[in-house]
C-alpha positions as CSV (number, residue, x, y, z in Angstrom):
1,M,123.3,88.1,103.9
2,A,119.6,87.2,103.6
3,H,118.5,83.7,102.6
4,A,116.2,83.3,99.6
5,D,113.1,82.7,101.7
6,E,113.7,85.6,104.1
7,P,111.6,88.7,103.6
8,T,113.5,91.6,102.1
9,L,112.7,94.9,100.4
10,S,114.1,96.5,97.3
11,I,114.0,99.8,95.5
12,L,114.0,98.8,91.9
13,E,113.9,102.3,90.4
14,P,115.7,104.7,90.7
15,K,119.1,103.1,91.3
16,S,121.3,104.3,94.1
17,G,123.6,107.2,92.9
18,Q,121.3,108.0,90.0
19,T,120.5,111.6,89.0
20,V,116.8,112.2,88.2
21,T,114.5,115.0,87.2
22,S,111.2,115.6,89.0
23,P,108.7,114.0,88.8
24,F,110.4,110.6,88.8
25,R,109.1,107.1,89.3
26,V,109.9,105.0,92.4
27,R,109.3,101.3,92.0
28,L,109.4,98.9,95.1
29,A,109.4,95.2,95.6
30,A,108.8,93.0,98.6
31,H,110.3,89.5,98.5
32,S,108.8,86.6,100.5
33,M,105.9,89.0,101.6
34,T,102.7,89.8,99.9
35,T,101.8,93.5,99.2
36,R,98.2,94.4,100.0
37,P,96.3,97.5,101.0
38,A,96.6,98.9,104.5
39,G,93.8,98.4,107.0
40,K,93.9,94.7,108.0
41,L,96.5,92.8,109.9
42,V,97.2,89.7,107.8
43,E,100.3,87.7,108.6
44,G,103.0,87.7,105.8
45,T,101.6,90.9,104.2
46,G,102.1,94.6,104.3
47,H,102.4,97.8,102.3
48,H,105.1,100.1,101.2
49,H,106.3,103.5,102.5
50,I,108.9,105.9,101.2
51,L,110.8,107.8,103.8
52,I,112.5,111.0,102.5
53,N,115.8,111.7,104.3
54,H,115.0,109.3,107.1
55,S,116.6,106.0,108.3
56,P,114.5,102.8,108.7
57,I,111.8,102.7,111.4
58,G,112.4,100.3,114.2
59,K,110.4,97.0,114.2
60,G,106.9,97.5,115.7
61,E,107.1,101.3,115.6
62,T,104.3,103.2,113.9
63,I,105.4,105.0,110.7
64,P,104.5,108.7,111.0
65,H,102.0,110.4,108.6
66,D,103.7,113.6,107.3
67,D,105.3,115.0,104.1
68,T,108.5,112.9,104.5
69,H,106.9,109.6,105.3
70,L,104.8,108.6,102.2
71,H,102.2,105.9,102.7
72,L,101.3,103.7,99.7
73,D,98.1,102.5,101.5
74,Q,96.3,101.1,98.5
75,G,99.0,98.4,98.0
76,Q,100.8,100.3,95.2
77,T,104.3,99.1,94.3
78,E,105.2,102.3,92.5
79,T,104.6,106.0,92.6
80,M,105.7,109.3,91.1
81,L,107.7,111.6,93.4
82,T,108.3,115.4,92.9
83,L,111.2,116.8,94.9
84,P,113.1,120.1,94.6
85,P,116.6,119.9,93.3
86,G,119.1,118.5,95.8
87,K,120.6,115.3,97.3
88,Y,118.2,112.9,99.0
89,K,118.2,109.6,100.9
90,L,115.1,107.5,100.0
91,T,114.3,104.6,102.3
92,A,111.7,102.1,101.4
93,Q,110.0,100.7,104.5
94,F,107.5,97.8,104.6
95,A,104.9,97.8,107.4
96,D,101.9,95.8,108.4
97,G,98.2,96.8,107.8
98,E,98.3,99.2,110.8
99,D,101.5,101.0,109.8
100,H,103.8,99.1,112.3
101,S,107.2,98.8,110.7
102,Y,108.7,95.4,110.0
103,G,112.1,96.9,110.9
104,H,115.5,97.1,109.3
105,M,115.2,93.8,107.5
106,M,112.2,95.1,105.5
107,A,113.9,98.4,104.6
108,H,116.1,99.5,101.7
109,G,117.8,102.9,101.3
110,I,119.4,104.6,98.3
111,N,120.9,108.0,97.7
112,I,119.8,110.1,94.7
113,T,120.3,113.5,93.3
114,V,117.4,115.5,91.8
115,K,118.5,118.0,89.2
116,A,116.7,121.1,88.0
117,P,114.7,120.5,84.8
């Protein structure tokens, strides 16, 4: 269990197990870390990524740039996702200004179902 001052990551919306219709909002929150745009390495800061059907990225590893690794490089804490109907695992992953993962402690995964409109 994390202590109150240890950095953690949360997916605030949607909730795990929820059924949604595309497009849907994903809201993220970093705790004990500051969210800022990518580009500079600043201790105690980083930015969000949403991994679609992937597990957390190991600490120090670079997060890939592709359709299933979404980078919120402007420091956003929410975005709208459009996915076809089906079951998905969404993993929020926090990384430093150069896309190096903070590892499993700064990741949070949920399972959702996207239904047809």
